[in-house]
Every structure is written in structure tokens, then in C-alpha cells.
C-alpha angles and dihedrals in degrees: 000000000000114000130199088253087061091049094051092049094050093049111055092179091054089046092050092046087052091050091053092046090045092049093049094044092050091050088056100040108025111014092159091071099047094083091063092068093076129230092319104044093166092064097036091051093056091044089053093049093047088049091054093049094046094051094046128088120208112246123234119288122261103249093223105043099022090225120137117261123218112319126229122239113213122237097262092051093046093048089052094048092049092051091049091051088051089054092050091052089057088065107029142023114277101254114169090196089066093063091044088055088048090055091051089050096050092043092050090051091046092053093048097047095042102038090128096053125094112288095228091056094048091047093049091051091048092054090046090056091045091050094049091050091046090053092051091047093053092047093048090050091054094054125090110253111257094182131071137187121246128192120217108237101171138020121191124186108212096178134342093285108031129069131183113212124192124193142168119228125214090241134006119288117231112227141118124246108271096028130110129234131208109256133182126181106224089223087067102037113198096022103115126182136183106239130176118229111229089210129061117253111280140185091241092062093236111161131179126194130188110213131188120212095340117194115231098021110237119250134202107272096032115130126221134189115228123197143174126340127238141177140091099237101092116121114271097188144335100292118142111270142226112191119188115188129180114206109298089012082083090084094073091046091047091053091053094050091048090049090054090049095050091048093047091238110154097189110156108262132182120191124195108197111194139185140155093262138001095268094059091064086088099177107042093120091055093046089051089055091051093046091049094064098035115064090185091063125081129178134200118192113212129189134167099216127038098215127058121231109258094247098055097087099194117201128222089274088073097055118111105237127206115271098046120107113271112279113257121218116220141057120307088248090059100040106045099056089052087072095059140272096300085210089149095058140084100235122209122180121195109185145095121307091257095052094043090055093046098046094042090050091048094048092049089051088053093054105269109142110243093225087064093061124086127166143189120205121234130197119270094220 
């Protein structure tokens, strides 16, 4: 027997039309889900729907109306749907209503794109989609929440590009100093980023992020959703440290330094803080204050150009205070190896992919064991 899934596969134009309608309907009814369909949501939506229809079996017909009853989704299909719901909960609150809205959107698109198909086939497909969304909603509701809402309480512009954002979460966020967490401003739903908290995890739920060129710029009172942590740059012991941070990569390094302070660990630690010009070293004042009370901590500012562009407008936080090591001019890849091989240190690099590759290559060439080097990529803008 030919099913609606067979028809959609056999007619690419109809399938593409369904994808367009489903994408539009989801944006209206359940925008929080659209980001889970990857960089090409049109294609992934149609693939997901065909998967559901393929793994569902029509239920028996009602003896009075001759309409199909609730379909059954096979074990493979149900397992995949539960796994997808688990992934969703890692990024957003488990809201069953969201899946019911998604079912309405998909069924609306199905009816409009298949209006000329047999009623029984369309109805059976609709019921399969609703059953799949119901299964995901039930599973998501059974999971422990992994996200929490945070409210922005302070926004500080450090230069024309870089903003320090402080917020308070409804409950403590679980992460290790040096890791990143999933973060999404509620003003731009579905747009998740991995950001590094600049504070260690704490019982008060205080969180600080360092953002480069945010759009829109956060404001006090905004709400964000924060999710799971990731990254392999958390400390694994009390080995002496070399931290290398490029601009907003400082957030991870700062969290590690504050974590050491809180735990009373006096492991010898050196931080290279780099940027393209002096005004991009947006937290030198705060670093000076940390180094002034921590004799085990030394800090070297690094910049590639000695003059800031006219438009950068750095604040007093970017000034190089007395007491820090003399600033070094050059790239981090040029400067760090000048100070030695660092073969006795655990090396953590927080920077863009390009800088990570350059610094790691230069350090290995200078004698740093590759096994001592770990890194965490930060956004370039």
C-alpha cells in the first residue's frame, strides 16, 4: 500500500514545498525548536518527518468512522525521538507545550502541501506526527532540567567592541572553571552560543560573560537561558600553569585564577593576555588587582600594535597599571616562546582557532611537550 511518505519521496517538488511550509509554520508556532534542525533546517525538517512516517505503523481503523486510530512508532523510531528530546532539554526548559505547538505546525504544513492526496493517508500521517511529538514531550518532561534562566543585572562597556555582562541565575550553574556553557539571550530565541563564565561556579548563581561585538547589546533586565557546560580545559591537578588568553578568551583564564584564589591554591601561574592593540586588553586593571594580592600570579600584556585605532574608545579598565610585567609587542605566537620552553607547565590556550594553532606550533618548536598543551576555542567576533 502506498503511503504519504512514499508520495513525498517520489515527488521532490511536493517535499520541498512541504519543507518551506513547515519551516514557516515552526517559526510562527515553535521558534525555540527551529535551531535544532542545523544550518539547513528546510532539508533536515523534511528528513525528520520522513523518518517519523517511515517508523510509524497506522493503527486499526475505527469501526464506525473507518478513520485510523493512533499509530504505533517502532522501537528504533521511539529511541531516536527520545534521544532528540534529551538533546533539546540540554539547551532549553522541558516545555511539553512546545512539542504540541510543533505538531500543530507540521500538521498544518502537511495538510496544505498534500491537500490533493487521499484523506485517510493525510490523516494517518498527521496522527503519526502528533504521536511522535507527544512521545518527545512526555520524555522531555521526565528529565531533570539542565537549563536555567538568568537575569542581566549589569552591563559594562570596556571598549567599542567588548562588553562585560553580569547576571544572576535562578539556580547555580554546574561547570568547572575554564569551561564554557551554552547560552542563549531570550531576545534572540534559538541562537545558542558557547560562552566562558569569567567567575567560578558559585551557590549564588552569579555569572559573568565577556562578549565581543554582541548584537543586540545586552541590557539590564534581559533574561538569558543557560545550559550545559563543555570543554577539556578545566584543571586536573595542582601543576604549575601557563595560561594564554586572546582578548575575550580571558574569561576562562580569569575563572581559573579566581578558582585558585578561592581554594587557597598557590600554584605558580603565568598569564599572557594578548590583543591586537593596548585598548583591547579590556581587563588589565582587574588583573593588576588580582596580581597585587597573589604573589604566585604573574601577568604579561601582549599586543601586536602599539597604537589603538581612533574608534576603539578604551576605558580605564584597559590601562596598563604599574606592577605588571612590561608589555610585549608582537603576536602571542612570537612572544610566548621568548620566555622559554615552559616544559614544566600545564599550558591552557583560550583563543581563536588561528591563534591556537600558531601558538601551539610555536611552543612545540620551542620545546614544549605537545601533551602539555590544551586549548578551548573562543569566538572571533
